[in-house]
C-alpha positions as protocol buffer text, in pm:
chain_id: "A"
residue {
  index: 1
  type: UNK
  ca { x: 11439 y: 10273 z: 9906 }
}
residue {
  index: 2
  type: UNK
  ca { x: 11210 y: 10331 z: 10200 }
}
residue {
  index: 3
  type: UNK
  ca { x: 11454 y: 10555 z: 10356 }
}
residue {
  index: 4
  type: UNK
  ca { x: 11500 y: 10782 z: 10089 }
}
residue {
  index: 5
  type: UNK
  ca { x: 11103 y: 10796 z: 10002 }
}
residue {
  index: 6
  type: UNK
  ca { x: 11048 y: 10883 z: 10418 }
}
residue {
  index: 7
  type: UNK
  ca { x: 11364 y: 11170 z: 10377 }
}
residue {
  index: 8
  type: UNK
  ca { x: 11209 y: 11342 z: 10097 }
}
residue {
  index: 9
  type: UNK
  ca { x: 10907 y: 11363 z: 10343 }
}
residue {
  index: 10
  type: UNK
  ca { x: 11121 y: 11526 z: 10583 }
}
residue {
  index: 11
  type: UNK
  ca { x: 11329 y: 11726 z: 10390 }
}
residue {
  index: 12
  type: UNK
  ca { x: 11060 y: 11894 z: 10150 }
}
residue {
  index: 13
  type: UNK
  ca { x: 11077 y: 11651 z: 9864 }
}
residue {
  index: 14
  type: UNK
  ca { x: 10769 y: 11587 z: 9654 }
}
residue {
  index: 15
  type: UNK
  ca { x: 10791 y: 11974 z: 9534 }
}
residue {
  index: 16
  type: UNK
  ca { x: 10800 y: 12080 z: 9891 }
}
residue {
  index: 17
  type: UNK
  ca { x: 10426 y: 11900 z: 9881 }
}
residue {
  index: 18
  type: UNK
  ca { x: 10311 y: 12180 z: 9675 }
}
residue {
  index: 19
  type: UNK
  ca { x: 10048 y: 11874 z: 9594 }
}
residue {
  index: 20
  type: UNK
  ca { x: 10143 y: 11595 z: 9772 }
}
residue {
  index: 21
  type: UNK
  ca { x: 10077 y: 11672 z: 10106 }
}
residue {
  index: 22
  type: UNK
  ca { x: 10158 y: 11367 z: 10344 }
}
residue {
  index: 23
  type: UNK
  ca { x: 10100 y: 11553 z: 10654 }
}
residue {
  index: 24
  type: UNK
  ca { x: 9711 y: 11588 z: 10514 }
}
residue {
  index: 25
  type: UNK
  ca { x: 9437 y: 11420 z: 10694 }
}
residue {
  index: 26
  type: UNK
  ca { x: 9318 y: 11209 z: 10430 }
}
residue {
  index: 27
  type: UNK
  ca { x: 9683 y: 11077 z: 10434 }
}
residue {
  index: 28
  type: UNK
  ca { x: 9652 y: 10944 z: 10763 }
}
residue {
  index: 29
  type: UNK
  ca { x: 9268 y: 10869 z: 10766 }
}
residue {
  index: 30
  type: UNK
  ca { x: 9186 y: 10502 z: 10889 }
}
residue {
  index: 31
  type: UNK
  ca { x: 9027 y: 10272 z: 10605 }
}
residue {
  index: 32
  type: UNK
  ca { x: 8715 y: 10100 z: 10758 }
}
residue {
  index: 33
  type: UNK
  ca { x: 8828 y: 9743 z: 10544 }
}
residue {
  index: 34
  type: UNK
  ca { x: 9128 y: 9791 z: 10797 }
}
residue {
  index: 35
  type: UNK
  ca { x: 8930 y: 9725 z: 11146 }
}
residue {
  index: 36
  type: UNK
  ca { x: 8802 y: 9368 z: 11237 }
}
residue {
  index: 37
  type: UNK
  ca { x: 8592 y: 9281 z: 11497 }
}
residue {
  index: 38
  type: UNK
  ca { x: 8771 y: 8957 z: 11670 }
}
residue {
  index: 39
  type: UNK
  ca { x: 8642 y: 8715 z: 11980 }
}
residue {
  index: 40
  type: UNK
  ca { x: 8852 y: 8549 z: 12219 }
}
residue {
  index: 41
  type: UNK
  ca { x: 8772 y: 8183 z: 12207 }
}
residue {
  index: 42
  type: UNK
  ca { x: 8581 y: 8032 z: 12503 }
}
residue {
  index: 43
  type: UNK
  ca { x: 8956 y: 7924 z: 12657 }
}
residue {
  index: 44
  type: UNK
  ca { x: 9093 y: 8260 z: 12630 }
}
residue {
  index: 45
  type: UNK
  ca { x: 9434 y: 8107 z: 12417 }
}
residue {
  index: 46
  type: UNK
  ca { x: 9288 y: 8232 z: 12082 }
}
residue {
  index: 47
  type: UNK
  ca { x: 9172 y: 8547 z: 11904 }
}
residue {
  index: 48
  type: UNK
  ca { x: 8951 y: 8510 z: 11630 }
}
residue {
  index: 49
  type: UNK
  ca { x: 8859 y: 8759 z: 11405 }
}
residue {
  index: 50
  type: UNK
  ca { x: 8518 y: 8740 z: 11270 }
}
residue {
  index: 51
  type: UNK
  ca { x: 8514 y: 8561 z: 10920 }
}
residue {
  index: 52
  type: UNK
  ca { x: 8329 y: 8747 z: 10659 }
}
residue {
  index: 53
  type: UNK
  ca { x: 8305 y: 9089 z: 10802 }
}
residue {
  index: 54
  type: UNK
  ca { x: 8153 y: 9356 z: 10587 }
}
residue {
  index: 55
  type: UNK
  ca { x: 8047 y: 9618 z: 10846 }
}
residue {
  index: 56
  type: UNK
  ca { x: 8145 y: 9729 z: 11220 }
}
residue {
  index: 57
  type: UNK
  ca { x: 7926 y: 10007 z: 11400 }
}
residue {
  index: 58
  type: UNK
  ca { x: 8063 y: 10064 z: 11791 }
}
residue {
  index: 59
  type: UNK
  ca { x: 7809 y: 10257 z: 11980 }
}
residue {
  index: 60
  type: UNK
  ca { x: 7937 y: 10456 z: 12278 }
}
residue {
  index: 61
  type: UNK
  ca { x: 7644 y: 10641 z: 12500 }
}
residue {
  index: 62
  type: UNK
  ca { x: 7573 y: 10796 z: 12822 }
}
residue {
  index: 63
  type: UNK
  ca { x: 7222 y: 10854 z: 12978 }
}
residue {
  index: 64
  type: UNK
  ca { x: 7124 y: 11223 z: 13002 }
}
residue {
  index: 65
  type: UNK
  ca { x: 7052 y: 11320 z: 13352 }
}
residue {
  index: 66
  type: UNK
  ca { x: 6806 y: 11656 z: 13344 }
}
residue {
  index: 67
  type: UNK
  ca { x: 6942 y: 11904 z: 13624 }
}
residue {
  index: 68
  type: UNK
  ca { x: 6710 y: 12224 z: 13539 }
}
residue {
  index: 69
  type: UNK
  ca { x: 6544 y: 12373 z: 13856 }
}
residue {
  index: 70
  type: UNK
  ca { x: 6339 y: 12685 z: 13890 }
}
residue {
  index: 71
  type: UNK
  ca { x: 6649 y: 12910 z: 13891 }
}
residue {
  index: 72
  type: UNK
  ca { x: 6808 y: 12799 z: 13584 }
}
residue {
  index: 73
  type: UNK
  ca { x: 6911 y: 13101 z: 13348 }
}
residue {
  index: 74
  type: UNK
  ca { x: 6688 y: 13157 z: 12988 }
}
residue {
  index: 75
  type: UNK
  ca { x: 6422 y: 12873 z: 13007 }
}
residue {
  index: 76
  type: UNK
  ca { x: 6640 y: 12615 z: 12904 }
}
residue {
  index: 77
  type: UNK
  ca { x: 6660 y: 12320 z: 13035 }
}
residue {
  index: 78
  type: UNK
  ca { x: 7005 y: 12152 z: 13175 }
}
residue {
  index: 79
  type: UNK
  ca { x: 7158 y: 11822 z: 13140 }
}
residue {
  index: 80
  type: UNK
  ca { x: 7487 y: 11607 z: 13248 }
}
residue {
  index: 81
  type: UNK
  ca { x: 7611 y: 11319 z: 13133 }
}
residue {
  index: 82
  type: UNK
  ca { x: 7517 y: 10971 z: 13315 }
}
residue {
  index: 83
  type: UNK
  ca { x: 7598 y: 10617 z: 13314 }
}
residue {
  index: 84
  type: UNK
  ca { x: 7786 y: 10512 z: 12995 }
}
residue {
  index: 85
  type: UNK
  ca { x: 7708 y: 10191 z: 12801 }
}
residue {
  index: 86
  type: UNK
  ca { x: 7856 y: 10076 z: 12472 }
}
residue {
  index: 87
  type: UNK
  ca { x: 7732 y: 9803 z: 12217 }
}
residue {
  index: 88
  type: UNK
  ca { x: 7846 y: 9687 z: 11902 }
}
residue {
  index: 89
  type: UNK
  ca { x: 7663 y: 9591 z: 11572 }
}
residue {
  index: 90
  type: UNK
  ca { x: 7845 y: 9343 z: 11322 }
}
residue {
  index: 91
  type: UNK
  ca { x: 7738 y: 9195 z: 11001 }
}
residue {
  index: 92
  type: UNK
  ca { x: 7892 y: 8988 z: 10690 }
}
residue {
  index: 93
  type: UNK
  ca { x: 7905 y: 8747 z: 10486 }
}
residue {
  index: 94
  type: UNK
  ca { x: 7819 y: 8396 z: 10691 }
}
residue {
  index: 95
  type: UNK
  ca { x: 8116 y: 8142 z: 10677 }
}
residue {
  index: 96
  type: UNK
  ca { x: 7940 y: 7835 z: 10841 }
}
residue {
  index: 97
  type: UNK
  ca { x: 8266 y: 7623 z: 10910 }
}
residue {
  index: 98
  type: UNK
  ca { x: 8423 y: 7955 z: 11065 }
}
residue {
  index: 99
  type: UNK
  ca { x: 8568 y: 7949 z: 11430 }
}
residue {
  index: 100
  type: UNK
  ca { x: 8462 y: 8236 z: 11534 }
}
residue {
  index: 101
  type: UNK
  ca { x: 8104 y: 8190 z: 11392 }
}
residue {
  index: 102
  type: UNK
  ca { x: 8100 y: 7860 z: 11579 }
}
residue {
  index: 103
  type: UNK
  ca { x: 8236 y: 8061 z: 11923 }
}
residue {
  index: 104
  type: UNK
  ca { x: 7963 y: 8304 z: 11860 }
}
residue {
  index: 105
  type: UNK
  ca { x: 7644 y: 8034 z: 11813 }
}
residue {
  index: 106
  type: UNK
  ca { x: 7804 y: 7846 z: 12124 }
}
residue {
  index: 107
  type: UNK
  ca { x: 7852 y: 8170 z: 12327 }
}
residue {
  index: 108
  type: UNK
  ca { x: 7482 y: 8276 z: 12212 }
}
residue {
  index: 109
  type: UNK
  ca { x: 7324 y: 7907 z: 12304 }
}
residue {
  index: 110
  type: UNK
  ca { x: 7475 y: 7907 z: 12663 }
}
residue {
  index: 111
  type: UNK
  ca { x: 7429 y: 8269 z: 12732 }
}
residue {
  index: 112
  type: UNK
  ca { x: 7783 y: 8329 z: 12779 }
}
residue {
  index: 113
  type: UNK
  ca { x: 7985 y: 8659 z: 12754 }
}
residue {
  index: 114
  type: UNK
  ca { x: 8224 y: 8732 z: 12516 }
}
residue {
  index: 115
  type: UNK
  ca { x: 8578 y: 8911 z: 12515 }
}
residue {
  index: 116
  type: UNK
  ca { x: 8592 y: 9122 z: 12194 }
}
residue {
  index: 117
  type: UNK
  ca { x: 8844 y: 9302 z: 12057 }
}
residue {
  index: 118
  type: UNK
  ca { x: 8847 y: 9598 z: 11773 }
}
residue {
  index: 119
  type: UNK
  ca { x: 9168 y: 9532 z: 11570 }
}
residue {
  index: 120
  type: UNK
  ca { x: 9364 y: 9752 z: 11313 }
}
residue {
  index: 121
  type: UNK
  ca { x: 9534 y: 9494 z: 11084 }
}
residue {
  index: 122
  type: UNK
  ca { x: 9705 y: 9764 z: 10908 }
}
residue {
  index: 123
  type: UNK
  ca { x: 9873 y: 9924 z: 11192 }
}
residue {
  index: 124
  type: UNK
  ca { x: 9873 y: 9601 z: 11381 }
}
residue {
  index: 125
  type: UNK
  ca { x: 9757 y: 9768 z: 11703 }
}
residue {
  index: 126
  type: UNK
  ca { x: 9410 y: 9673 z: 11909 }
}
residue {
  index: 127
  type: UNK
  ca { x: 9157 y: 9950 z: 11936 }
}
residue {
  index: 128
  type: UNK
  ca { x: 8914 y: 9853 z: 12181 }
}
residue {
  index: 129
  type: UNK
  ca { x: 8828 y: 9593 z: 12420 }
}
residue {
  index: 130
  type: UNK
  ca { x: 8607 y: 9428 z: 12660 }
}
residue {
  index: 131
  type: UNK
  ca { x: 8344 y: 9195 z: 12775 }
}
residue {
  index: 132
  type: UNK
  ca { x: 7992 y: 9202 z: 12621 }
}
residue {
  index: 133
  type: UNK
  ca { x: 7653 y: 8941 z: 12583 }
}
residue {
  index: 134
  type: UNK
  ca { x: 7563 y: 8853 z: 12247 }
}
residue {
  index: 135
  type: UNK
  ca { x: 7167 y: 9008 z: 12226 }
}
residue {
  index: 136
  type: UNK
  ca { x: 7101 y: 8866 z: 11840 }
}
residue {
  index: 137
  type: UNK
  ca { x: 7267 y: 8650 z: 11650 }
}
residue {
  index: 138
  type: UNK
  ca { x: 7091 y: 8622 z: 11317 }
}
residue {
  index: 139
  type: UNK
  ca { x: 7149 y: 8449 z: 11018 }
}
residue {
  index: 140
  type: UNK
  ca { x: 6966 y: 8541 z: 10660 }
}
residue {
  index: 141
  type: UNK
  ca { x: 6961 y: 8320 z: 10382 }
}
residue {
  index: 142
  type: UNK
  ca { x: 6749 y: 8520 z: 10076 }
}
residue {
  index: 143
  type: UNK
  ca { x: 6728 y: 8267 z: 9788 }
}
residue {
  index: 144
  type: UNK
  ca { x: 6869 y: 8541 z: 9532 }
}
residue {
  index: 145
  type: UNK
  ca { x: 7216 y: 8660 z: 9706 }
}
residue {
  index: 146
  type: UNK
  ca { x: 7445 y: 8488 z: 9995 }
}
residue {
  index: 147
  type: UNK
  ca { x: 7388 y: 8383 z: 10336 }
}
residue {
  index: 148
  type: UNK
  ca { x: 7481 y: 8707 z: 10592 }
}
residue {
  index: 149
  type: UNK
  ca { x: 7485 y: 8667 z: 10945 }
}
residue {
  index: 150
  type: UNK
  ca { x: 7449 y: 9014 z: 11177 }
}
residue {
  index: 151
  type: UNK
  ca { x: 7561 y: 9065 z: 11560 }
}
residue {
  index: 152
  type: UNK
  ca { x: 7483 y: 9217 z: 11841 }
}
residue {
  index: 153
  type: UNK
  ca { x: 7723 y: 9282 z: 12149 }
}
residue {
  index: 154
  type: UNK
  ca { x: 7598 y: 9466 z: 12438 }
}
residue {
  index: 155
  type: UNK
  ca { x: 7886 y: 9572 z: 12658 }
}
residue {
  index: 156
  type: UNK
  ca { x: 7922 y: 9475 z: 13030 }
}
residue {
  index: 157
  type: UNK
  ca { x: 8169 y: 9746 z: 13200 }
}
residue {
  index: 158
  type: UNK
  ca { x: 8389 y: 9982 z: 13037 }
}
residue {
  index: 159
  type: UNK
  ca { x: 8499 y: 9955 z: 12645 }
}
residue {
  index: 160
  type: UNK
  ca { x: 8891 y: 9949 z: 12702 }
}
residue {
  index: 161
  type: UNK
  ca { x: 9053 y: 10223 z: 12448 }
}
residue {
  index: 162
  type: UNK
  ca { x: 9380 y: 9990 z: 12372 }
}
residue {
  index: 163
  type: UNK
  ca { x: 9526 y: 10300 z: 12180 }
}
residue {
  index: 164
  type: UNK
  ca { x: 9562 y: 10509 z: 12568 }
}
residue {
  index: 165
  type: UNK
  ca { x: 9607 y: 10129 z: 12781 }
}
residue {
  index: 166
  type: UNK
  ca { x: 9825 y: 9913 z: 12555 }
}
residue {
  index: 167
  type: UNK
  ca { x: 9847 y: 9562 z: 12650 }
}
residue {
  index: 168
  type: UNK
  ca { x: 10214 y: 9413 z: 12707 }
}
residue {
  index: 169
  type: UNK
  ca { x: 10082 y: 9162 z: 12458 }
}
residue {
  index: 170
  type: UNK
  ca { x: 9849 y: 9301 z: 12184 }
}
residue {
  index: 171
  type: UNK
  ca { x: 9767 y: 8965 z: 12037 }
}
residue {
  index: 172
  type: UNK
  ca { x: 9677 y: 8987 z: 11654 }
}
residue {
  index: 173
  type: UNK
  ca { x: 9394 y: 8785 z: 11550 }
}
residue {
  index: 174
  type: UNK
  ca { x: 9364 y: 8426 z: 11364 }
}
C-alpha cells in the first residue's frame, strides 16, 4: 500500500497534484508537538524526555559590535555580529515523579550543568544538542489549575546542529 501511494506522488497521481500538492511547504512543515527537550541523566547513560512538556523555545543571539567611523557613508551606523549565545525555555505540566524532573532538580540544587538534546519524535532524529546550566527551575501550583513547571537553560559553548553534525548514535529519549 505504501509503495503504491509513493509511486502516485512521483508519477503525477492525485490528479497530477492539482489539489493535493505533497511537495508544498505545508506538507513538509514540522509540528511543534513532535519536538521535545531531553536531558541526559548524571551517568550519561539515559536520555530523558522532560515529562509534561507543552512549550519549547530555543533562543539564539549574537552581540552587536558597532564599527561606525567618521567616514561611514550616509550617516548610518554600521555593526557586525560578535560573540554568540543560546538558551532554552521549556515549560508544561509538572510530573513530580518524573525521572527528568528529578534529574533537573538535582542538577539545579548542585549547580551542575546538564547535557541537553532537542529531538524530533516524528522524524526520529536529534535536532540540537549542547551543555547548559539551569538558571531557573520554577514550579507553580495555582488553586484552580494543574501544577506547572518552567525551566530556563543557558548554553555553555556551542549549540550543535545535529541535522548537520549527526552523531554516530542518535539516541532516542525515554
